C-alpha positions in Angstrom: 0.2 0.1 0.1 2.9 2.3 0.7 4.0 2.5 -2.6 0.8 4.2 -3.6 1.7 7.4 -1.5 5.5 7.5 -2.1 7.0 9.5 -5.1 10.5 9.9 -6.0 11.5 14.0 -5.3 14.5 15.9 -4.3 15.1 16.4 -0.3 14.3 20.3 0.7 17.7 21.8 0.7 19.8 22.4 3.5 18.5 25.8 5.1 15.1 25.5 3.2 13.0 24.8 6.3 14.5 28.0 8.0 13.9 30.4 4.6 9.9 28.8 4.4 9.6 29.7 8.1 10.6 33.3 7.5 8.4 33.5 4.3 5.3 32.0 6.6 5.6 33.8 9.7 3.2 36.3 8.9 0.8 34.0 7.5 -1.3 32.9 10.5 -5.1 32.9 10.2 -8.0 33.1 13.3 -10.7 30.9 12.3 -14.0 32.4 11.1 -15.5 31.8 13.8 -32.6 22.4 7.5 -31.4 19.2 6.0 -30.5 18.4 2.6 -31.3 14.7 0.4 -27.9 13.4 0.8 -28.0 11.0 -1.8 -27.5 13.4 -4.6 -23.7 14.2 -5.2 -22.4 17.7 -5.2 -20.5 18.6 -8.4 -16.9 17.3 -8.8 -14.2 19.6 -8.3 -10.7 19.2 -8.3 -8.6 22.6 -7.0 -6.4 24.6 -9.5 -3.3 23.5 -7.9 0.0 25.8 -8.4 1.9 23.0 -7.7 1.5 20.3 -10.3 -1.0 19.8 -13.5 -3.8 17.6 -13.0 -5.5 15.9 -15.8 -8.9 17.5 -16.7 -11.7 15.6 -15.5 -15.3 14.9 -17.8 -17.3 17.2 -17.5 -20.4 16.7 -15.0 -23.7 16.3 -15.9 -26.0 19.8 -15.6 -28.1 18.4 -12.8 -27.1 15.1 -11.0 -29.9 12.6 -9.9 -30.1 10.7 -7.1 -28.6 7.3 -8.5 -25.5 9.2 -10.3 -22.2 9.2 -9.5 -19.4 12.1 -9.7 -17.9 12.2 -13.1 -14.2 12.4 -11.8 -12.1 11.5 -9.0 -9.6 13.4 -7.5 -5.9 11.9 -7.9 -2.5 12.2 -6.0 0.3 14.3 -7.9 2.2 11.7 -8.4 -0.9 9.7 -10.1 -0.9 11.8 -12.8 0.9 9.8 -15.2 -0.6 6.4 -14.3 -4.0 8.0 -14.5 -3.8 9.5 -18.0 -3.6 5.9 -19.3 -6.1 4.1 -17.3 -9.3 5.6 -16.7 -10.6 6.1 -12.7 -13.5 3.5 -11.8 -16.6 5.6 -10.6 -18.2 4.4 -6.9 -20.8 1.9 -7.4 -24.1 3.5 -7.6 -26.5 4.1 -5.1 -29.4 1.5 -4.6 -33.0 2.9 -4.8 -33.6 4.8 -1.1 -36.7 2.4 -0.9 -34.9 -0.8 -0.9 -35.2 -2.9 2.6 -31.8 -2.2 4.4 -30.3 -5.0 6.1 -27.6 -3.6 8.2 -25.5 -6.0 10.6 -25.0 -4.6 14.2 -21.9 -3.6 15.7 -20.9 -7.0 17.0 -21.8 -9.2 13.9 -18.7 -10.3 11.6 -18.7 -8.2 8.4 -17.6 -9.0 5.1 -13.5 -8.7 5.2 -10.8 -8.3 2.4 -7.3 -9.0 2.6 -6.7 -5.0 1.9 -6.5 -2.8 4.4 -9.3 -0.2 4.5 -8.5 1.6 7.6 -7.9 5.4 7.7 -6.0 7.3 10.4 -6.5 11.3 10.3 -3.7 12.4 12.3 -3.1 15.9 13.6 0.4 17.0 15.5 -1.3 20.3 16.3 -4.6 21.3 17.3 -7.2 23.3 15.3 -6.4 21.9 11.9 -9.9 20.3 11.4 -9.0 16.9 11.9 -12.3 15.8 13.8 -14.5 17.7 11.5 -12.5 15.3 8.3 -13.6 12.1 10.4 -17.1 13.0 10.8 -18.1 14.3 7.3 -15.7 11.3 5.8 -17.7 8.5 8.0 -21.1 10.8 6.6 -20.1 10.7 3.1 -18.9 7.1 2.8 -21.6 5.8 5.1 -24.2 7.4 2.4 -22.2 5.5 0.0 -22.6 2.1 1.0 -19.9 1.5 3.3 -20.4 0.1 6.8 -18.3 2.6 8.9 -16.7 3.1 12.6 -15.5 6.2 13.8 -13.0 6.0 16.5 -12.1 8.9 18.8 -8.6 8.5 19.6 -8.1 12.3 20.2 -9.1 12.2 23.5 -11.4 15.1 22.5 -14.7 13.0 22.7 -16.4 15.5 20.1 -16.9 13.1 17.0 -21.0 12.3 18.9 -21.7 15.9 18.5 -21.7 16.3 15.0 -24.7 13.4 14.6 -26.9 15.0 17.2 -25.3 13.8 21.0 -26.0 15.9 23.3 -23.9 14.4 26.1 -20.4 12.5 26.5 -19.6 9.1 27.4 -17.7 6.3 26.6 -17.9 2.9 24.4 -19.7 2.2 20.9 -22.5 4.4 20.0 -24.7 3.7 17.0 -26.2 6.6 14.9 -28.9 6.4 12.3 -28.9 8.9 9.8 -32.3 10.8 9.2 -32.1 10.0 5.2 -33.7 6.8 3.8 -30.8 4.8 2.6 -27.9 5.6 4.7 -26.1 3.1 6.6 -25.7 3.9 10.5 -22.5 5.2 11.9 -20.5 3.7 14.9 -19.0 6.1 17.1 -16.2 4.6 19.8 -14.5 6.9 22.3 -13.1 6.0 25.6 -11.7 8.3 28.6 -8.7 6.7 28.4 -6.7 5.8 25.1 -4.5 2.8 26.2 -3.0 -0.4 24.6 -5.9 -2.6 26.5 -8.6 -0.4 24.8 -7.0 -0.8 21.5 -7.1 -4.5 21.8 -10.2 -5.5 23.7 -12.4 -3.1 22.1 -11.5 -1.2 18.8 -9.7 -4.0 17.2 -12.9 -6.3 18.0 -15.4 -3.4 16.8 -13.1 -3.1 13.4 -14.1 -6.6 12.6 -17.6 -5.7 12.2 -17.2 -2.8 9.6 -15.5 -2.3 6.3 -14.1 0.7 6.9 -12.6 2.4 10.3 -11.7 6.3 10.7 -9.3 6.7 13.5 -9.6 10.6 15.1 -5.7 10.5 15.9 -4.6 13.1 17.8 -1.5 14.0 20.6 -3.6 12.4 23.2 -2.8 8.6 21.3 0.9 9.3 19.9 2.3 6.6 21.9 0.1 3.8 20.2 1.2 5.1 16.8 3.4 2.1 16.3 0.1 0.0 17.0 -2.5 2.0 15.1 -0.9 3.0 12.0 0.0 -0.6 10.6 -3.9 -1.2 10.9 -4.3 1.9 8.2 -4.0 1.7 4.6 -3.9 5.4 4.3 -3.0 8.4 6.8 -4.1 11.8 6.2 -2.6 14.6 7.9 -4.2 18.0 7.2 -2.5 21.1 7.7 -3.5 24.8 7.2 -1.2 27.7 5.9 0.9 28.5 8.7 3.9 28.3 10.5 3.1 25.6 12.8 2.2 23.0 10.2 5.2 23.7 8.1 7.7 22.7 11.0 5.4 19.8 11.7 6.0 18.1 8.4 10.2 17.2 9.2 9.1 15.8 12.6 6.1 13.7 11.1 8.2 12.0 8.2 11.0 11.6 11.1 8.8 9.6 13.3 7.3 7.6 10.9 10.5 7.0 8.8 11.8 5.5 12.3 8.9 3.3 12.6 9.5 1.9 9.1 13.4 1.4 9.4 14.2 1.1 13.2 10.8 -0.8 14.3 10.4 -2.7 11.1 6.5 -1.4 11.0 4.8 -1.9 7.4 2.8 1.7 8.0 1.6 4.1 5.0 3.6 7.1 4.3 1.8 10.6 5.4 -0.3 12.2 2.8 -1.2 16.0 3.4 -3.9 17.7 2.7 -4.7 21.7 3.0 -7.8 22.7 5.0 -9.3 26.2 5.5 -7.3 26.9 2.7 -8.0 30.2 0.7 -7.4 29.8 -2.8 -7.8 33.4 -3.8 -5.0 34.6 -1.2 -1.5 35.0 -2.9 -0.1 34.7 0.8 -2.3 31.4 0.9 -0.9 30.1 -2.6 2.8 31.2 -1.9 2.6 29.2 1.6 0.9 26.2 -0.1 4.1 26.1 -2.6 6.2 25.8 0.5 4.4 23.0 2.6 4.2 21.2 -0.8 8.3 21.4 -1.2 8.5 20.0 2.6 5.9 17.4 1.6 8.2 16.1 -1.1 5.1 15.5 -3.4 2.8 14.1 -1.2 0.5 16.9 -0.9 -3.1 16.4 -2.4 -3.9 18.4 -5.1 -7.2 18.6 -3.3 -8.0 21.4 -0.8 -10.8 22.0 1.9 -12.0 25.9 1.7 -12.2 27.9 4.5 -15.9 28.5 5.5 -18.3 29.7 8.1 -20.1 26.5 7.8 -17.9 24.3 10.0 -18.7 26.0 13.0 -22.4 26.5 12.3 -23.1 23.0 11.6 -21.2 22.0 15.0 -23.1 24.3 16.7 -26.4 22.5 15.3 -24.8 19.3 15.8 -24.6 18.4 12.3 -22.2 17.4 9.8 -21.2 20.1 7.3 -22.6 17.7 4.4 -25.8 17.8 6.2 -26.1 21.6 7.1 -24.9 22.7 3.8 -25.1 20.0 1.1 -25.0 22.3 -2.0 -21.8 24.3 -0.3 -18.4 24.6 -1.8 -17.1 22.8 1.2 -19.0 19.9 0.8 -18.1 19.2 -2.9 -14.2 19.4 -1.3 -15.5 16.8 1.1 -16.8 14.5 -1.6 -13.4 14.9 -3.4 -11.4 13.6 -0.4 -13.9 10.8 0.4 -13.7 9.4 -3.4 -10.1 10.0 -3.5 -10.2 7.5 -0.2 -12.1 5.0 -1.8 -9.8 4.4 -4.7 -7.0 4.3 -2.8 -8.4 1.8 -0.4 -11.6 0.5 -1.9 -14.0 -2.0 0.7 -14.3 -5.4 -0.9 -18.2 -5.5 -1.1 -20.1 -2.5 -0.5 -22.7 -2.8 2.3 -26.5 -3.3 1.6 -28.0 0.2 3.2 -31.0 0.5 5.0 -34.4 12.6 6.8 -34.0 15.9 10.1 -31.0 15.3 12.6 -29.4 12.0 13.3 -30.6 9.9 16.3 -28.9 7.8 18.3 -30.1 4.0 18.4 
């Protein structure tokens, strides 16, 4: 799996990081601080990257119906040559919303694939949008026939609030979609992120679903050697600021040590810019600096800055529920379908509107 995320490129020159820090020093930003039919797909969008050229996707239909699929999926920069010669496979079409679902309960073994499908969304600093990514990716993938477990290994306990919860508690919680046809989402949290919790609760639950997404923060960094080998993909959200830039060499060094010294089979990190303003010249410059440090593993997809993020969580909703027709939902769809291509599940699950409810 690691080969899907690796590319050959020159390492940053000595002193390059210090120069980049100087240029990024004044780039800091302060966050700006009714449901839709979710089975429709937003119009696909691939960001115009100042770093790499991306093949032009086929034109999307003027209006997308409930059972249509996006015309194209995003790709990593190093996948460009391969994609030009082999068409990207579209995700499977949605079944009719009227179809009677058969939803396996947590604890029921799910069809498994030899290929790993778990995803780690990792942050070395707060405020980059890690938990928002986890909740919204889980929401999108569950609506596209995947049984999903979201594991809060960050210690924040916020994931249930994206699905209508109004309290905090440990264990597995199951949230049922207001939309006919979407699978429920299982969310697992704990008061203490420990190896015993991972072995005795998380791993058994992972065997009952098709995809697990880890919300992986500093509270669980001691478990990196245990969690990362379970994953097919590691995605690290960044923002255009000093903290993100200086974190990349540390991330790369830590992962290299796990691969080389501990002989662990872990994916190389893939980076994505969040809260990105593509109209800002300073942010475009900052993106180029981050791309150089990321050595070819910065996704050409970006997730834009949007006030809908804070508005949605204040309503205990995901962004894609709160503002389905928004541009940020398009961005999150692009990331979700990239994940489906990089780490596809073996067989989409059978699928079974208002705020999500807890089962």
